[in-house]
N, C-alpha and C positions, 0 to 999 in steps of 0.2 A: 518471607517476601510474598505481597500481595496486590495483585490489581485491584485499586481501590476505586477507579473512574474512567470512563471514556468520556470523547465527545467527537462528533465529525463537523464540520463546516465547509459548505459548497459556496462556489461566486453565485450571483444571484442571476446569471443568464443561462436559462436551460431551455433546450431545444429537443425537440422529437427526433428519432432517427429519421425519419422521412425529409425534416426540415433541413437537417445537417448533410443529407444526402445531395438535396438541390442545392445546397451552398457549395458542395465540395464540386459538383458539376460546373458550378461557375466558376470555382477556383483555378480548375484544371482546363476548363474549357476543352477546344479541340486536341489537346495535347492528349488526350484519353483517346486512344484508337477506337474501344469498343467500350462505351459506355455500361452495357448491359452486365459486364464483369464486375464494375465498380457496386451496380445494384445488387447484384446476387451477393456479393461480398457482404455488403451491408445489413441483408436482409437474413444471413445467416448467423451472425457472431452473438445473438441473442441478447443484444441491447436494444430497449425501447426508448432512450432518451440519455441526452448527458448534459453537463454542465460546462461551461466555457468562462474563461477568465476574462474575456472580453466579447462584446457582442460579434455575433458572426460576421456583421458586415467589415469590420477593423480587420479581418485576416487579409481581405482583397488589399488592403493599401499597405500591410507591413511587409517591407521588404529586406530589413536587415536582422541578422541576428541580435546587432545590441539593442535594436527598439523591441523586439521579442522578448530579449533577457531584463528591460527595464520594466516591462508588463508584469514580468516573472517576480520580481523583487517585489513591486508594489502588491500585488495581489497575495503573494506569498505573506508578507506582513502582515495584510488584514487578516487573512483567513487564519493563519496561525494563532495570531492575539484571540481570534473567537473561540477556536479550538481549544486553546489552552486556558482562557477563562471560564470556557464551560466546564470543561473538566476539574478545574477546580472547584468550581461551584458545586459539582457534583458530589463531590468529595468533603465539603466543607471547609474546604483551605482556603488560606491567603497566599498571595503571590509571593511574599516575602519567605514562607514557608518550605519553597523547593531547595533542594540543596544541589541538585543537580539538573542539567538542560541536555538531552540527546536530540539533536536536530538531523532529520535525512530528507535528501531530496536528489532526484537524477534528472531532473528537467530544468534546470537553471543553474546559476552561480551567482553569488556575491562574497565579497570580502571587503568590512566584515561580514560573517554569516549570518544570515536570519535570525538565529539565536541570540545573536548581539544585539540585533536592533530591536528585537522583542525584550531584551534585558532593559532596555533604556525605555521602550515604548510603555512596560507594563511594569517599571519599579521593582525589578526583581532584585533579590538581594547581591551585593557587591561580591560576595565571596562565593557565589552559584559556580559550580564545576561545569563548564560548558565543552560538549561533544558533537561537533558539526560530521556527520556522514555523508560520502559521495562516493559514488560507484558501486554500490551493491545493487540497487536497483529495485525490482521486484521483490527480492527477500528481505530488503531492509526492515519493514515492519518488523517482521519475525524476527531479526536480528537484533533490531533496535530494543526490543522487548528483554531479549536476552542479555544485552549488555547493561541496560537499566538492573535487571536482576542481579548481574555480577555486582553493579555499583553498590545495590543497597544491602546485599549480602555481606560485603566488606564492611559497610556503614551501615548498621542494622536500626540506627535512631534517624535515618535520613529518608527524604522524600524525593523521588525522582519523577521526571516527565519526560516522554517520547514523544516528538511531535514531529509528523509526515505530513510534508506538502508537497503535491505534485500536480504539475500544470502541463498535461502531456500535448494540450491542443497548441501550446508556442512553439513545439517543436517541429511542425508540420513543414515538411519541404516540398515547393511548388516544383523544382527541377527534378523530383525524386518519383519515378512513375513504377517503383519496383514494385513486386507483389506484396513485400515486407510491409511497404510503406501505406499502400493502397490499403492493407487488412488493418494495420495500425491507426488511420484514419477512420476507420469505422468501428474500432473496438475501445480507445483509450479515451478516457474523459479526463476531468480537472477536480480537485476536491484536496483536504485534509484532514486529518484525524489526532487527536492526543491521547495518551494513555498517560496515567500517573500509577507509580509503583511505588509502595512503600516498604520499607524494613520491619523486620520483625519485631523491633521494639516501639514503633509508633502505633499509638492507641487513637484511632478514628472511630468513634462511636457511630455506629449505625450502618457502616459501611461493611459490604457483604460481598464483595467481589471475589473470584477466584486466587487460589493461592500459586503459586509458582513453583512444582515440585522438583523440576529438573530442565535443563536444557540441553540441545546437542547442535554443531554444526557440522556439516557433511560437504565434502568438495568433490567434485569429479574432476579429474586429471586431464589436459590436453581438451578441454571443450568450452574454451575461451570463445570460439567463433561462433557460439550458436545463438548468443542474444547481447547486445548492449548496444553501444553508439558508436558509430565513425565521425569524429568530432573534425571539423575544419572550419575554414573562414566563414562557412555558411551555416554553422552551427551543428546542430546533433542530428544526424542521420540514420534511422532504425536498422539495426541489424538483428534479424530474425528468422532462425532456422526453421523448416518444416519438419524437421526431425526432434523437435522438442517435446512431443507428446510420447514419442517412442521411448526417449530418454526417461520421461516420466515412468512410462509404463515399467521399463527395464529395471529401476532402482527404486523408485518410492517405495513399494512394498517391503521389500527386505531392508533397506535403510529403518524404516518405522518400527519393524519388528525388531531388530537389533538393539534399537533405542529402547523398546519398551521392554525388551527382555532382559536388560541391564536393570531393570526395576523390579523384577520378577510380575513383569505383565505382560497380556497378550492384547492386540487388537480388541478381543470379545469386551474387554474390561471399559473401552472408551466408549464414553456415552454421549460426547458433545464432540463436535468436529468444526473448527474453525480455519477455512483454508482459504488461500489466495484464490480471487476470480480472474484466472490467469486468461478465461475465454471458452468457448463452448468445446474444443478440442482437448485444452488443459484439464479442464474440469471432468470430461468424460475419461481421459486416460486416466487421471487420478481417482475415480470412482472404481475403475476398474484395476488399479492397481493396489488398491487398499479393500476391493471388495464389499463398496458401500452401496447401498440401496434403501428403499423404502424412506425417501427424505432426508437423507442424513447429510446431503449436501443442498439442503433447501436456502439455508440462509446464503450461501453462497453464489446459487443461483438466481435470487431475488436481488440481490447488491448488484448483480452483475447486470441485470435487467434494467435497473434502476438508475445505475450511474457509468455503468462500462469497467471497463479495466483502469485502476486509479494506481497502477506501479506499486509502490511500496505501501501506499496508504490503503488498499484492497484489502489487505487481512485484517486492518485496524478498523476500518467500517463494518467488516463483518463482525468483529470483535464485539461492536459498539451496538448494531444489532443483535447479538445475542444477550448482552450484557441489559439491554434495554426491552426487549420484545420476545426473548425465548430464551429466559435464565431456566438453566437446567436444576433439577432437585440437588438439594444439598447432597454433597458427598460425591457427586457425580465426578467421574475422571473425565477430564477434556483433552485435545490434541488442538494446539495452535499450530500453522505449519504454513509455510511459503518456498518458492523456489525461485531462484533469478541467477543474472550472469555471474561466469565464473567456470563452469555453471556448478551450482551448489543448492543445497537443501539446508533450511534450518527448523528445527523441532522444539517445540515448549510443552513441557506436559504440565497441565492444570488440575487443581481440584476445587469444584466449584461448592 
């Protein structure tokens, strides 16, 4: 099982953090009792700028969930096609060679799902297996790789694609002035990423991506209130507990150690870390839990700064950055990991 290609795709509307802060101050107006709180939050999330699905002025006139979801369908289809096409080109593959299509998002809904729309739009194989995934949130990028790996392990002559599209800006709630919504408004951005995974019997000349050695899922019982959406007639309202960093510190280290020990490894054997860009507090908690230092999380920090938190697409964008610009030496062991609603973790052991 091998990751043979990755690609990222973003909307054309990019704004600096200062531009977005000014737009949000206009969006909420005098509903914000203390504007300095909003400014302080935006300046401490480690984000320099973000992409938006539509021009920032359009959010002022967007009134209903249906309107926002219509933008989600159109933009998700556009970005999805671009990400999958670029990933296919990077692997030297044609659209008709894909045997399975895993699609994940937690920022909009569509039936038929976006993968079905892309089967038609891109002329994918009529017999392609489609697996749309909803509800896993930030962990879904890593979990999707695990599921794609399971598919090609059972079908070693097949090639699967995982596509994540997250348009977090379209979930913004005007009436929600909770701290969680104010933080998410400064942290989350929009974007897409695709990963192509090939089975062991596939021969793809010139492709040198990492091999998937093993995967593991970890569920933390009775933590469902820590992260997710409260869904109503107004759309998606963010649920985000301030205790998430503590959960990371408490569990991530020994769960990673347990996973690695099952393969006869330790953290010292891992030379490359591809981790979800949850935000400064999450990355700091991750570094503490795993005792990472000396630039081992630089790829995640840099992606957070450039694009913000992209929910399930984040870890895939970090993987794309590593594949294209920070490729480890051949033979290096790597760990790809994310955490998300449930609450849960997902680990993927790689060898470059």
